C-alpha positions as CSV (number, residue, x, y, z in Angstrom):
1,M,-7.6,6.9,32.4
2,K,-8.1,2.8,32.6
3,K,-10.1,3.2,29.1
4,K,-7.0,5.0,27.4
5,Q,-4.6,2.0,29.0
6,A,-7.0,-0.4,27.9
7,E,-7.4,1.1,24.1
8,R,-3.4,1.6,24.1
9,K,-2.8,-1.8,25.2
10,A,-5.4,-3.2,22.5
11,R,-3.4,-1.4,19.8
12,V,-0.3,-2.6,21.2
13,E,-1.3,-6.2,21.0
14,A,-3.5,-6.0,17.6
15,P,-2.5,-9.4,15.7
16,L,-0.1,-8.6,12.5
17,P,-2.2,-7.7,9.2
18,D,-1.8,-10.8,6.6
19,L,1.3,-10.3,5.1
20,T,1.7,-13.5,2.9
21,P,3.9,-12.7,0.0
22,N,1.7,-11.5,-3.3
23,T,2.6,-10.8,-6.8
24,C,2.0,-7.2,-7.9
25,I,3.3,-5.3,-10.8
26,V,5.0,-1.9,-8.9
27,A,5.7,1.0,-10.6
28,F,8.1,4.0,-9.5
29,I,7.8,6.9,-11.8
30,D,9.2,10.3,-10.6
31,I,9.8,14.1,-12.1
32,L,12.8,14.5,-14.4
33,G,14.9,17.5,-12.8
34,F,12.5,18.2,-9.7
35,G,15.1,18.1,-7.3
36,R,17.2,20.9,-9.2
37,E,13.5,22.8,-9.5
38,I,13.0,22.7,-5.8
39,E,16.6,23.9,-5.2
40,R,16.4,26.5,-6.7
41,A,12.5,27.7,-5.7
42,R,12.9,31.1,-3.7
43,T,9.6,32.5,-4.4
44,K,5.9,31.9,-3.8
45,A,5.4,31.6,-7.4
46,D,8.2,29.1,-7.8
47,L,6.4,27.2,-5.1
48,E,3.5,27.1,-6.7
49,A,4.6,26.2,-9.8
50,A,6.3,23.4,-8.5
51,Y,3.1,22.2,-6.8
52,K,0.9,22.5,-9.9
53,K,3.6,20.1,-11.9
54,V,3.4,17.8,-9.4
55,R,-0.4,17.4,-8.9
56,T,-0.7,17.2,-12.8
57,V,1.7,14.4,-12.8
58,Q,-0.5,12.6,-10.0
59,K,-3.6,13.2,-11.9
60,E,-2.0,11.8,-15.0
61,F,-1.1,8.9,-13.1
62,Q,-4.8,8.5,-11.6
63,N,-3.8,9.4,-7.9
64,I,-7.3,9.5,-6.1
65,S,-6.8,13.0,-4.7
66,A,-5.7,14.6,-7.9
67,V,-8.3,13.5,-10.5
68,E,-11.8,15.5,-11.0
69,D,-13.9,12.2,-10.2
70,P,-12.4,10.9,-7.1
71,E,-15.6,8.2,-6.4
72,E,-15.4,6.9,-9.5
73,T,-11.6,6.1,-10.1
74,R,-11.6,4.8,-6.9
75,T,-14.4,2.3,-8.2
76,T,-12.0,1.8,-11.1
77,H,-9.1,1.1,-9.1
78,Q,-10.7,-1.6,-6.6
79,L,-12.5,-3.2,-10.1
80,Y,-8.7,-3.5,-11.4
81,G,-6.9,-3.9,-8.6
82,K,-4.7,-1.1,-8.9
83,K,-3.3,1.1,-5.8
84,V,-1.5,4.6,-6.7
85,L,0.3,6.5,-4.0
86,A,1.5,9.6,-4.1
87,L,5.3,10.8,-2.5
88,S,6.3,13.9,-3.1
89,D,7.4,14.0,-6.6
90,S,7.2,10.2,-7.0
91,I,3.8,7.9,-7.8
92,V,3.7,4.5,-6.5
93,I,1.3,2.2,-9.0
94,A,0.7,-1.5,-7.7
95,I,-1.6,-3.7,-9.8
96,Y,-2.9,-6.7,-8.3
97,P,-3.6,-9.5,-10.8
98,T,-6.2,-11.0,-8.6
99,A,-8.6,-8.3,-9.2
100,N,-12.3,-8.9,-10.0
101,A,-11.9,-7.3,-13.5
102,A,-9.1,-10.4,-14.2
103,A,-12.2,-13.2,-14.1
104,M,-14.0,-11.2,-16.6
105,M,-10.8,-10.3,-18.9
106,G,-7.9,-12.5,-18.1
107,V,-5.0,-11.7,-16.1
108,A,-2.9,-11.1,-19.4
109,D,-5.1,-8.1,-20.6
110,L,-5.4,-6.8,-17.2
111,L,-2.0,-6.1,-17.0
112,G,-1.9,-5.0,-20.6
113,F,-4.7,-2.6,-19.9
114,S,-3.0,-1.2,-16.9
115,L,0.3,-0.7,-18.6
116,F,-1.4,0.9,-21.5
117,E,-2.6,3.2,-18.9
118,I,1.0,4.1,-17.5
119,L,1.9,4.6,-21.1
120,L,-1.1,6.8,-21.3
121,G,-0.2,9.0,-18.2
122,Q,3.6,9.2,-19.6
123,S,2.7,10.6,-22.8
124,R,0.1,13.2,-21.4
125,C,2.6,14.3,-19.3
126,V,5.5,15.1,-22.3
127,A,3.0,16.0,-24.9
128,A,0.0,17.8,-22.8
129,H,2.0,19.5,-20.3
130,G,5.8,19.5,-21.1
131,I,6.4,16.9,-18.0
132,F,9.3,14.4,-18.3
133,V,9.0,11.2,-15.9
134,R,11.4,8.3,-15.7
135,G,10.7,5.2,-13.6
136,G,11.2,1.5,-13.1
137,I,8.7,-1.4,-13.0
138,S,9.1,-4.7,-11.3
139,H,7.1,-7.2,-9.6
140,G,6.6,-9.1,-6.5
141,P,5.0,-8.6,-3.0
142,F,3.4,-5.1,-2.1
143,F,1.5,-4.4,0.9
144,F,0.6,-0.7,2.5
145,E,-1.7,-0.4,5.3
146,N,-2.1,2.0,7.9
147,D,0.4,4.0,6.5
148,V,3.0,0.9,6.5
149,L,4.5,0.4,3.1
150,L,6.4,-2.7,2.3
151,S,7.4,-3.9,-1.1
152,P,10.4,-5.6,-2.4
153,A,9.4,-5.3,-6.0
154,L,8.9,-1.3,-5.1
155,A,12.5,-1.4,-3.6
156,R,13.4,-3.3,-7.1
157,A,11.5,-0.3,-8.9
158,Y,13.4,2.3,-7.4
159,E,16.8,0.8,-8.0
160,L,15.9,0.5,-11.8
161,E,14.9,4.3,-11.9
162,S,17.7,5.4,-10.1
163,E,20.5,3.4,-11.9
164,F,19.2,2.7,-15.4
165,A,16.5,5.8,-16.2
166,Q,19.1,8.1,-17.2
167,N,16.8,9.3,-19.8
168,P,13.3,9.8,-19.5
169,V,12.1,6.4,-19.9
170,I,10.4,3.7,-17.5
171,V,12.8,1.1,-17.4
172,V,11.6,-2.7,-17.2
173,P,13.5,-5.8,-16.5
174,D,13.2,-8.7,-19.0
175,E,11.9,-11.1,-16.0
176,T,9.0,-8.6,-15.3
177,R,8.2,-8.3,-18.9
178,Q,8.2,-11.9,-19.6
179,L,5.9,-12.6,-16.6
180,I,3.5,-9.7,-18.3
181,T,3.6,-11.0,-21.5
182,S,2.6,-14.8,-20.5
183,A,-0.1,-14.1,-18.1
184,P,-2.8,-16.5,-18.4
185,R,-5.4,-15.3,-21.0
186,K,-9.4,-15.6,-20.8
187,G,-9.5,-15.5,-24.7
188,S,-6.8,-15.6,-27.5
189,Y,-5.6,-13.2,-30.2
190,S,-4.8,-13.9,-33.7
191,P,-0.9,-14.1,-34.3
192,G,0.6,-10.5,-34.0
193,A,-2.6,-8.7,-32.7
194,D,-1.9,-9.1,-28.9
195,P,-0.8,-5.1,-28.2
196,T,0.8,-5.9,-25.0
197,P,4.3,-7.2,-26.2
198,Q,4.5,-4.2,-28.6
199,Y,4.7,-2.0,-25.3
200,F,8.0,-2.9,-24.6
201,A,11.6,-1.8,-26.5
202,P,15.1,-2.7,-25.6
203,L,16.9,-0.5,-23.4
204,G,20.8,-0.6,-24.9
205,R,23.1,-3.0,-24.3
206,R,22.8,-2.4,-20.6
207,K,21.8,-5.4,-18.2
208,W,20.0,-6.1,-14.8
209,R,21.2,-9.0,-12.6
210,G,22.6,-10.6,-15.9
211,R,19.3,-10.3,-18.3
212,P,18.1,-7.4,-20.7
213,L,16.4,-4.1,-19.9
214,Y,13.4,-3.0,-21.9
215,F,11.5,0.7,-21.2
216,L,8.1,1.3,-21.8
217,D,7.8,2.2,-25.6
218,Y,4.8,4.9,-25.2
219,M,6.1,6.5,-28.6
220,S,5.0,3.7,-31.0
221,I,1.8,3.2,-29.2
222,M,0.3,6.6,-29.3
223,I,0.9,7.4,-32.7
224,E,-1.5,4.6,-33.5
225,E,-3.9,6.2,-30.8
226,Q,-6.9,8.5,-31.7
227,H,-6.1,11.8,-30.3
228,R,-7.8,14.5,-31.7
229,G,-10.3,12.4,-33.9
230,M,-11.4,13.4,-37.3
231,L,-11.8,16.8,-38.6
232,P,-14.9,17.9,-39.7
233,E,-13.9,18.2,-43.6
234,D,-12.5,14.8,-43.4
235,R,-15.8,13.4,-41.9
236,A,-17.8,15.2,-44.4
237,Q,-15.6,13.8,-47.0
238,Y,-16.0,10.1,-45.7
239,I,-19.6,10.1,-45.3
240,A,-20.0,11.4,-48.9
241,A,-17.7,8.4,-49.9
242,N,-20.1,5.8,-48.0
243,K,-23.1,7.1,-49.5
244,A,-21.4,6.8,-52.8
245,N,-20.3,3.2,-52.0
246,D,-16.7,4.2,-52.7
247,T,-15.1,1.6,-50.2
248,K,-11.5,2.8,-51.4
249,R,-12.1,6.5,-51.1
250,A,-13.7,6.1,-47.6
251,Q,-10.7,3.8,-46.5
252,A,-8.4,6.5,-48.1
253,I,-10.1,9.0,-46.2
254,L,-9.9,7.3,-43.0
255,D,-6.0,6.6,-43.6
256,R,-5.2,10.4,-43.9
257,S,-7.2,10.8,-41.2
258,A,-5.1,8.6,-38.8
259,L,-1.9,10.3,-40.2
260,K,-3.6,13.9,-39.5
261,D,-4.2,12.8,-36.1
262,A,-0.7,11.0,-35.6
263,E,1.0,14.5,-36.7
264,F,-1.4,16.1,-34.0
265,F,0.3,14.2,-31.5
266,L,4.2,14.2,-32.8
267,K,3.8,18.2,-33.3
268,W,2.9,18.5,-29.6
269,H,6.0,16.0,-28.7
270,R,8.4,17.7,-30.5
271,K,7.6,21.2,-29.5
272,R,7.6,20.1,-25.9
273,I,11.2,18.3,-25.9
274,E,12.3,21.3,-28.0
275,T,11.1,23.8,-25.6
276,A,12.7,21.6,-22.6
277,Y,16.3,21.5,-24.1
278,K,16.3,25.0,-24.9
279,S,15.3,25.9,-21.4
280,V,18.1,24.1,-19.8
281,P,21.7,25.2,-20.6
282,V,23.3,22.4,-19.4
283,E,24.9,19.9,-21.0
284,K,23.9,16.9,-19.2
285,V,20.8,17.6,-19.1
286,Q,20.5,18.5,-22.9
287,K,21.8,15.2,-23.7
288,K,18.8,13.4,-21.7
289,Y,16.4,15.5,-24.6
290,R,18.5,14.8,-27.4
291,W,18.0,11.2,-26.5
292,L,14.4,11.9,-26.3
293,M,14.8,13.8,-29.9
294,K,16.0,10.5,-31.6
295,Y,13.5,8.5,-30.0
296,H,11.0,10.5,-31.3
297,N,12.4,10.2,-35.0
298,R,12.8,6.9,-34.6
299,S,9.1,6.1,-33.7
300,F,7.6,6.9,-37.3
301,P,8.2,6.9,-41.0
302,N,10.5,9.8,-41.4
303,D,9.1,10.3,-45.1
304,R,5.2,10.0,-44.5
305,K,3.1,13.0,-45.7
306,Y,2.3,15.0,-42.8
307,L,4.6,13.0,-40.4
308,R,7.5,14.1,-42.4
309,R,6.8,18.0,-41.0
310,Q,7.5,16.8,-37.5
311,V,11.0,15.0,-37.9
312,I,13.6,17.0,-35.4
313,D,16.2,18.4,-37.0
314,L,19.0,17.2,-35.0
315,S,21.5,19.1,-36.2
316,K,19.9,22.3,-34.5
317,F,20.7,20.5,-31.1
318,G,24.2,19.4,-31.3
319,A,23.2,15.6,-32.4
320,S,23.6,14.0,-35.9
């Protein structure tokens, strides 16, 4: 009895943890329309589908409990100063600029790399799984320990998500964007080569606290990434061109392969949006998918070979 009382007293009198304010980049992300989906769930199959959707999003945003390699992911998170929390259908991501990796790559590249992973998670949710997310990103103190979460930055990120992310976008205020793009660098880029500023696109005319808003422009980044790689027939032609020292033809094959790879991503992105639009006969929700259709079409040259086949015909969806 006395031992239990002593343990209880020790817990009560334990000193407060270190709550010195830090500066983290904090993202709040949730699944579009998940609340309605849960409300309509009536069967075991409905709940299983909802469960799989939540776990898929957790996996794509690297929540440790959902990935296939938790120990490796935990080690990587520690190195890059990343913490990922799962709250029902929501994901909270905190990025600590003081992580060990910052000493090797610089704070700017650390933040840029972390943002790229968020962009990648969002794009994979859409193109690979047909799951649409929205969210907000802010910066400021973040503390999580012993199931206690204190973060003004998270409160602001939630406000941005709930008030400004009417469409499936991840909203970033100008102040946070500038903090990220002006962070200290380890090395230097030639003019225009730094990829991080390209991650942001203006979010219309609405402002937050008197300043512009942006969103993570995942489409313009993902169409430049490698998704499937060079097809066997292109690789064979590329090797032959190199053997013949035909550098012009080799480059043309590389360019063509990049267009085919971009088309592959665009095809699945288009199909997921069109399917989602047709599955929800509610104008308010369809309007969100029409916004995505327009965003999809704006993200690439509509007249380019291969890519032109993935332009969405807006007239089929009540838009122009």
